[in-house]
C-alpha atoms as a printed R data frame, in Angstrom:
    type eleno elety resid chain resno       x       y       z
1   ATOM     1    CA   MET     A     1 -16.212  13.271   4.492
2   ATOM     2    CA   ILE     A     2 -15.587   9.469   5.823
3   ATOM     3    CA   ILE     A     3 -17.175   9.061   8.984
4   ATOM     4    CA   LEU     A     4 -15.176   6.875  11.494
5   ATOM     5    CA   THR     A     5 -16.974   5.506  14.278
6   ATOM     6    CA   ALA     A     6 -17.675   2.779  16.696
7   ATOM     7    CA   ARG     A     7 -21.276   2.915  16.050
8   ATOM     8    CA   SER     A     8 -22.305   0.493  13.427
9   ATOM     9    CA   SER     A     9 -26.080   0.066  13.813
10  ATOM    10    CA   TRP     A    10 -27.895   0.721  10.173
11  ATOM    11    CA   GLU     A    11 -29.958   3.873  11.762
12  ATOM    12    CA   GLU     A    12 -26.631   5.306  12.425
13  ATOM    13    CA   LYS     A    13 -25.011   4.909   9.122
14  ATOM    14    CA   VAL     A    14 -28.245   6.578   7.446
15  ATOM    15    CA   SER     A    15 -27.939   9.400   9.606
16  ATOM    16    CA   GLY     A    16 -24.370   9.946   8.902
17  ATOM    17    CA   PHE     A    17 -25.383   9.578   5.176
18  ATOM    18    CA   LYS     A    18 -28.143  12.307   5.522
19  ATOM    19    CA   ALA     A    19 -25.641  14.367   7.359
20  ATOM    20    CA   GLY     A    20 -23.322  14.504   4.048
21  ATOM    21    CA   ALA     A    21 -20.949  11.786   4.766
22  ATOM    22    CA   ASP     A    22 -19.664  10.228   1.658
23  ATOM    23    CA   ASP     A    23 -18.610   6.891   3.367
24  ATOM    24    CA   TYR     A    24 -19.122   5.450   6.777
25  ATOM    25    CA   LEU     A    25 -16.672   3.118   8.335
26  ATOM    26    CA   ALA     A    26 -17.119   1.290  11.851
27  ATOM    27    CA   LYS     A    27 -14.319   0.154  14.247
28  ATOM    28    CA   PRO     A    28 -12.692  -2.034  14.255
29  ATOM    29    CA   PHE     A    29 -11.252  -1.673  10.733
30  ATOM    30    CA   GLN     A    30  -8.270  -2.278   8.736
31  ATOM    31    CA   ILE     A    31  -5.903   0.378   7.231
32  ATOM    32    CA   GLU     A    32  -6.063  -1.007   3.931
33  ATOM    33    CA   GLU     A    33  -9.960  -0.593   3.742
34  ATOM    34    CA   LEU     A    34  -9.789   2.884   4.952
35  ATOM    35    CA   LEU     A    35  -7.336   3.443   2.328
36  ATOM    36    CA   ALA     A    36  -9.321   1.949  -0.323
37  ATOM    37    CA   ARG     A    37 -12.315   4.095   0.728
38  ATOM    38    CA   ILE     A    38 -10.248   7.337   0.639
39  ATOM    39    CA   ASN     A    39  -9.227   6.332  -2.642
40  ATOM    40    CA   ALA     A    40 -12.654   5.862  -3.673
41  ATOM    41    CA   VAL     A    41 -13.923   9.059  -2.176
42  ATOM    42    CA   LEU     A    42 -11.230  10.960  -3.945
43  ATOM    43    CA   LYS     A    43 -12.095   9.348  -7.386
44  ATOM    44    CA   ARG     A    44 -15.947  10.196  -7.077
45  ATOM    45    CA   ALA     A    45 -14.699  13.646  -5.849
46  ATOM    46    CA   VAL     A    46 -12.809  14.707  -9.102
47  ATOM    47    CA   GLY     A    47 -14.119  12.283 -11.423
48  ATOM    48    CA   LEU     A    48 -10.671  10.683 -12.421
49  ATOM    49    CA   ASN     A    49  -9.560   7.224 -12.303
50  ATOM    50    CA   THR     A    50  -5.888   7.397 -11.115
51  ATOM    51    CA   GLY     A    51  -4.965   4.208 -12.667
52  ATOM    52    CA   PRO     A    52  -2.012   2.270 -11.480
53  ATOM    53    CA   LEU     A    53   0.815   3.573  -9.273
54  ATOM    54    CA   GLN     A    54   3.684   4.137 -11.310
55  ATOM    55    CA   CYS     A    55   7.410   4.450 -10.106
56  ATOM    56    CA   SER     A    56  10.934   3.475 -11.101
57  ATOM    57    CA   GLY     A    57   9.758   2.171 -14.532
58  ATOM    58    CA   LEU     A    58   7.292  -0.173 -12.518
59  ATOM    59    CA   LEU     A    59   3.430  -0.205 -12.971
60  ATOM    60    CA   LEU     A    60   1.440  -1.582  -9.860
61  ATOM    61    CA   ASN     A    61  -1.888  -2.410 -10.461
62  ATOM    62    CA   GLU     A    62  -3.833  -2.144  -7.160
63  ATOM    63    CA   ASP     A    63  -7.006  -4.059  -8.426
64  ATOM    64    CA   THR     A    64  -5.049  -7.283  -9.648
65  ATOM    65    CA   GLN     A    65  -1.743  -6.957  -7.463
66  ATOM    66    CA   ARG     A    66   0.156  -7.365 -10.181
67  ATOM    67    CA   VAL     A    67   3.457  -5.285 -11.327
68  ATOM    68    CA   THR     A    68   4.280  -4.661 -14.603
69  ATOM    69    CA   LEU     A    69   8.283  -4.427 -15.382
70  ATOM    70    CA   PRO     A    70  10.086  -1.912 -17.544
71  ATOM    71    CA   ASP     A    71  10.185  -4.650 -20.186
72  ATOM    72    CA   GLN     A    72   6.563  -5.002 -20.104
73  ATOM    73    CA   SER     A    73   6.567  -8.309 -18.598
74  ATOM    74    CA   GLU     A    74   4.405  -8.975 -15.637
75  ATOM    75    CA   GLU     A    75   4.708 -10.501 -12.094
76  ATOM    76    CA   GLU     A    76   2.040 -11.696  -9.857
77  ATOM    77    CA   LEU     A    77   2.658 -10.543  -6.326
78  ATOM    78    CA   THR     A    78   1.577 -12.045  -2.698
79  ATOM    79    CA   ALA     A    79  -0.327  -9.865  -0.584
80  ATOM    80    CA   THR     A    80   2.671  -9.047   1.273
81  ATOM    81    CA   GLU     A    81   4.843  -8.404  -1.320
82  ATOM    82    CA   PHE     A    82   2.182  -6.363  -2.609
83  ATOM    83    CA   LYS     A    83   1.741  -4.210   0.395
84  ATOM    84    CA   LEU     A    84   5.749  -3.908   0.636
85  ATOM    85    CA   LEU     A    85   5.971  -2.787  -3.156
86  ATOM    86    CA   ARG     A    86   2.933  -0.378  -2.736
87  ATOM    87    CA   TYR     A    87   4.703   1.336   0.233
88  ATOM    88    CA   LEU     A    88   8.000   1.587  -1.184
89  ATOM    89    CA   MET     A    89   6.502   2.927  -4.450
90  ATOM    90    CA   MET     A    90   4.707   5.569  -2.313
91  ATOM    91    CA   HIS     A    91   7.899   6.774  -0.806
92  ATOM    92    CA   PRO     A    92  10.384   6.591  -3.626
93  ATOM    93    CA   GLY     A    93  14.049   7.535  -3.281
94  ATOM    94    CA   GLN     A    94  13.000   7.578   0.859
95  ATOM    95    CA   ILE     A    95  14.904   5.508   3.342
96  ATOM    96    CA   VAL     A    96  12.094   3.362   4.813
97  ATOM    97    CA   SER     A    97  13.089   1.635   7.998
98  ATOM    98    CA   LYS     A    98  12.321  -2.271   8.644
99  ATOM    99    CA   GLN     A    99  10.138  -1.254  11.653
100 ATOM   100    CA   THR     A   100   8.112   1.315   9.295
101 ATOM   101    CA   LEU     A   101   7.645  -1.740   6.981
102 ATOM   102    CA   THR     A   102   6.670  -4.177   9.566
103 ATOM   103    CA   GLU     A   103   4.100  -1.807  10.997
104 ATOM   104    CA   HIS     A   104   2.473  -1.211   7.565
105 ATOM   105    CA   VAL     A   105   2.261  -4.736   6.518
106 ATOM   106    CA   TYR     A   106   1.427  -6.840   9.765
107 ATOM   107    CA   GLU     A   107  -1.036  -6.520  12.418
108 ATOM   108    CA   TYR     A   108   0.059  -5.760  15.809
109 ATOM   109    CA   ASP     A   109   0.897  -9.166  16.960
110 ATOM   110    CA   ALA     A   110   3.464  -9.507  14.467
111 ATOM   111    CA   ASP     A   111   7.167 -10.603  15.201
112 ATOM   112    CA   ARG     A   112   9.002  -7.528  14.771
113 ATOM   113    CA   ASP     A   113  12.437  -8.724  15.275
114 ATOM   114    CA   SER     A   114  12.084 -11.601  12.934
115 ATOM   115    CA   ASN     A   115  13.921 -11.438   9.317
116 ATOM   116    CA   VAL     A   116  10.512 -11.840   7.639
117 ATOM   117    CA   ILE     A   117  10.759  -8.318   5.806
118 ATOM   118    CA   GLU     A   118  14.253  -9.327   4.547
119 ATOM   119    CA   VAL     A   119  12.786 -12.473   3.010
120 ATOM   120    CA   TYR     A   120   9.982 -10.412   1.393
121 ATOM   121    CA   ILE     A   121  12.363  -7.824   0.025
122 ATOM   122    CA   ASN     A   122  14.577 -10.539  -1.188
123 ATOM   123    CA   ARG     A   123  11.645 -11.890  -2.981
124 ATOM   124    CA   LEU     A   124  10.392  -8.919  -4.618
125 ATOM   125    CA   ARG     A   125  14.032  -8.183  -5.940
126 ATOM   126    CA   HIS     A   126  13.851 -11.470  -7.703
127 ATOM   127    CA   LYS     A   127  10.694 -10.489  -9.139
128 ATOM   128    CA   ILE     A   128  11.292  -6.971 -10.097
129 ATOM   129    CA   GLY     A   129  15.077  -6.563 -10.351
130 ATOM   130    CA   ALA     A   130  18.049  -6.794  -7.883
131 ATOM   131    CA   THR     A   131  18.872  -2.916  -8.288
132 ATOM   132    CA   LEU     A   132  15.685  -1.206  -7.876
133 ATOM   133    CA   ILE     A   133  15.444  -1.930  -4.035
134 ATOM   134    CA   GLN     A   134  18.613  -0.804  -2.340
135 ATOM   135    CA   THR     A   135  19.401  -1.768   1.317
136 ATOM   136    CA   ARG     A   136  20.922   1.145   3.498
137 ATOM   137    CA   ARG     A   137  22.571  -0.765   6.365
138 ATOM   138    CA   GLY     A   138  21.436  -0.173   9.713
139 ATOM   139    CA   GLN     A   139  18.666   2.375   8.161
140 ATOM   140    CA   GLY     A   140  16.188   0.450   5.910
141 ATOM   141    CA   TYR     A   141  15.431   0.104   2.035
142 ATOM   142    CA   VAL     A   142  15.128   2.677  -0.986
143 ATOM   143    CA   LEU     A   143  13.229   2.074  -3.820
144 ATOM   144    CA   VAL     A   144  15.470   3.949  -6.507
145 ATOM   145    CA   GLU     A   145  13.549   6.862  -8.009
146 ATOM   146    CA   ASP     A   146  15.101   6.650 -11.504
147 ATOM   147    CA   ILE     A   147  16.599   3.678 -13.824
148 ATOM   148    CA   GLU     A   148  19.388   4.598 -15.870
């Protein structure tokens, strides 16, 4: 159990842990921090290390933000490239809209009408291969599930 609250004093945190919480997160927080805390709780709960995210012949190391390609070479990713690739790898074979990617990657004040997502998708294609991320005109992007 993770407590999400606006109360952030140390006394309230101690009370939350005494009540059985596995973690405690005070607002405001970033979604990436919440996801990291959820993953940590899940690892502790089952005692397993989930390891790198694997999809489409890629291995994404979330600790180092590096991707291992099918030929075993590694590429370092920027924070934005990492967030985009991670989201696509968590949704393989699914069409993910530009708006969804923008909302996942950027804060609320991001310019949602810009072509920044296209630029980062292009940069990812140069790093991981042009055929792994397909553009579906008018719909979004798809990370292919199987490499032939």
